[in-house]
MIPA-705041 format. One record per residue (C-alpha): residue in one letter; x, y, z. Coordinates in steps of 0.1 Angstrom, whole numbers, plus 5000, padded with zeros to 4 digits. Example, Ala and Ser with C-alpha at 12.3 -4.5 7.8 and 13.67 -1.06 7.14 Angstrom:
MIPA-705041
A512349555078S513749895071
***
This chain:
MIPA-705041
X628240066456X627640236493X625140046510X621940316519X621940386554X618240346563X616640456596X614540266621X611140316630X612440376668X614640676652X611540846635X609440776663X612040996686X611741256658X608141256665X608241296699X610841576696X608441746674X605741726695X604041496667X600741356668X601041086632X604340986612X603040876578X606040626559X604940596519X607040516489X608940776470X608841036498X610741126528X608941016563X606341286567X605141376605X602041586619X602041866638X599442066651X597241906621X599841946590X601941716578X605841806572X608741616558X611341496577X614541606560X615741276547X615641096512X612940946502X612340576508X611440306487X609240026493X611639806495X613640026525X610240056543X609339706544X613339626561X612339906587X608439806592X609239416593X612039476617X609239596646X606639356644X606538956652X606738636625X603138616633X602338976624X603738966590X601738656582X598938846587X599739176568X600938926540X597138776542X594939036550X597039306531X596939576565X597639526605X596539716633X599039706660X600339866692X603939916696X605740056730X609040176732X611040176769X611540576773X610240676742X606440616740X603640416727X602040416696X599240276674X600440126640X598740066609X600839886577X598939886546X600139826508X599740096479X598340066443X602140006430X602139696460X604539946480X604339866517X603340206534X602940286572X601140536596X602040536635X599740736662X601240846692X599440736725X600640926754X601840676782X600540946806X596740956807X595341336806X592441386833X589541526821X591441866839X594341816814X591741846792X589742136801X586441896796X582942066805X582041946842X579441746829X582341476817X582841396856X578841356861X578441116834X581340896843X579640876878X576240636859X576040336871X574340206836X573740356798X575740426768X577640696768X579340746729X582340966717X582241036678X584141216656X586341196626X589640996628X592041216647X589741396667X590741306698X588041056706X590540786724X591941056745X588541186753X587740806765X590940746782X590141066806X586740956817X587840606822X591140776843X588340956866X586440646871X589940526883X590940776903X587440746925X585540446919X585940026925X584539916891X585839646870X586439796836X586639596802X588539716774X587739576740X590139746713X591739696679X594239766689X594439836728X596140186728X595940386764X597040126790X595740226825X597640126858X595440016881X594540296909X590640216925X589440026895X590539736879X591639706840X591039386818X592739516784X591839316753X593039326721X591139236689X593238916673X595638846701X593138796729X589538766711X588738676677X586238996670X584139266691X581039106688X582338786704X584438996733X581139196743X579438836742X581538716767X582339036783X578638996800X579838696818X582938856828X581239026859X582339426842X580539716860X582339916827X582739776790X584940026764X584239946730X587240056707X584540116676X581140016672X581839906636X578839676629X574939546637X576239326659X578139496680X575939776680X573139556692X575039406720X576239716729X573139866737X571939536755X574539596778X573739946786X570139816792X571039536816X572839726842X576239836827X577840156818X578940106779X581340366764X582040306726X583040546695X581540626665X583140786631X580241046628X580241426630X577041516650X574741376676X572141366654X573841186628X575240926657X571640836662X570740816623X573940566619X572940336644X569340296636X570340306599X572739936607X569339756614X566939616589X563539806584X561939546609X564339566632X564339986635X561140016657X563239786683X566039916680X564840286684X563040236715X565740026732X568540326720X565840566737X566340386768X569640296773X571540636759X573040816782X575341086760X576941116730X579741376727X580641496691X584441586692X586441766666X589741886669X590742256656X593942476652X594542666682X595243036677X599443076686X599842656681X598342316692X594842236685X591642296705X588842016712X585342146703X582841936720X578941906711X576841696734X573541576738X572041426771X569441216768X566141316790X562341246784X562241456759X564841346735X564340956743X560541036734X562041186698X564440916695X561540646704X559140796677X561640846651X561841226652X565641286646X565041616630X563141766663X566641676683X568841966674X566242236684X565342036719X569842026724X569442416723X566442436753X567242476788X571342416782X571742516821X570142236833X570742006809X574142056799X573741996763X575442206743X575542266700X578742226677X577742566665X577742766698X581042596708X582642706680X581143106686X582343066727X585842956713X585843276683X584843496714X587543376732X590043416708X591243046707X590142956669X589643196641X586443246618X588043036591X588542756608X585242776625X583742746590X586242466578X585042266607X581142306612X578842096604X576142356606X577642616581X574142786576X573642846612X577342976621X577043226590X574043366607X576143436637X579443506630X579243666590X580443566560
***
């Protein structure tokens, strides 16, 4: 019986590059699939078995990573292939005990804010000496790319020490004016909380936290922002108001007043991002932007989160703030997205329908 010829991971990642795909999924009993402009498409090949996938996936990781995978049942890692690209990989097991894999493309050439058509307020925010800047949104909404562009702006213009703590490190910046110390959770440090505690002794000007996962990480991030550092972080939340609530709700009732007070002082901005299908192909980033000012700060401190949204709508020419609904309406009027897609991705559907109709 003839041996089955398996594709290797490198070949599949080359297919991603050829089709400008964002993600590759390898799951048993299916052909590998790639995500193009937000939609999954199968690659033209035979379905793979669990054994096929294990053979392919084990070929690109170390013995230490295999041990970690077998012990923890999942593995996050970064993979760089010369002349092909850099990828964030995740291995996991499915219900039948088969190994599965997901790979996300990480551009080697780091985009600028202008490349991403980011608003001018992004360039103003990165000039701040201290404060907490959060980029939020669901998985796959381009948070890491937006953060990379913000750090790139600093790298082009400021002599700063930037420490990034990620799981795994995604964008690797070449030192231009800034000095980067990239740290991987697992190989370079044991946890976000550990890395952040020690980061404050490593003379950083700027700290990037790949994901603010727990109370301890959030607490140290807020303290670092309060004590003279510019701190960037991400959260899996869908709006500025939800982000503030998520941070405060991470703490016990008795601690919440103190955290509200600290957040009201340390918060600089929340950028909530979603990626929508663009008319004609590709995807468009829609940004909701909250900029902390005295009015917003008072509402956070006084636990009046429900009033923050209306405050975001005031004096926007001066504040630089924008709601998701306003950003969606502007994109519809510019014929960049469809009304149907705007409704699907909206976090304030009733408000949007009042403006654009059913």
